[in-house]
N, C-alpha and C positions, 0 to 999 in steps of 0.2 A: 444930483438934477437937480435943476437950478428954476420956480415956479417963477410964473412972472405974475403984474396984475392979472392976467385973466384970464388966467385960468385957478388961484385961489377966487375973483369972486366964483366962479363956472359953480369951483365947490360947494363955495356958501347958499348959493341958491339951491343949489342940490340940495343938500341937508336943510335947507330949510323948507322946500318944499316936502318931505319926508315928512318932515320934523309935522308939518304942519296937517300931509294929509292923517299922519295915523293918530293926533286927536283930535279930530274929528270924526273920524272914523272911528274911534272910543267915542265920541257922546252920542253921537247918531244909535248908540252899537248897529250899525250897519253891517254885513258878511263883506272881509275883504277881497275874497273871491266869485264868479258871477257861478247863477244858478238859470242856465242859461238846459234846452233840454238837449238840445243837440253833443254835446257835451256831456251831459248824465246818462243818460241815456241807452250808449254804446255806440250810435248814428257813425259818427264821428270814425270811431273803427274800427267797422266792414268799408265807409266809403273809400278810407288809407290802404284795407289792405281789396278790394279789387283798386284802385287806383296803384299802386307797389307792381298787384298783377299785373293789368295793361304795361307796366314797363317792364316790366321781365319777360315777356310775352314778343313786347316788340323787339326788344333788345337779343332774343333766339331768335326770331325768327331772320334780323340782319344779321344775327353772326354767323344763323347754316347756308342767306343767299351769298353774302362772301367767299364764308367759306368753297359755296360751289363755283364761285367765278374762279376763285384760285385755281381748285385743282382742272376749271376747262383753260383756263391763261398755260397754265405747263405742262398741259396736256400738249395743248397748241405748239409750244414753242419749242418739246422736244420733238412732236414731227418736223417743223421747218429745220432745226438745227439736228437732226441726225438723219442728213440725207448721205448712204452711204457711196459712194467714190466704187465703178467699177475698175 
C-alpha cells in the first residue's frame, strides 16, 4: 500500500494533535472523561431501555399486522381460486 503526501501529512497532524492534547491534559491535571450528571446517574440507561422497548413494541406490532394481512390474503386467494366445477 503506497502512501501519498496527503495521507502522511494527515497522520502527522493527527499524531501531533493527540500528543499536544495529552500533554496539555497532564499539565492542567484535568480528568480526561466527562462528569456529566446524565452519564453518571443512570438516567441514560433508563432512556436507552425505554427507547429499546418502544422500538421492540413497534416491530412486534408491525409483525402482527403483516401476519394478519398475509393470512387474509391467503384465505381470499384460496377462496377465489378454489372454485369447484360441477
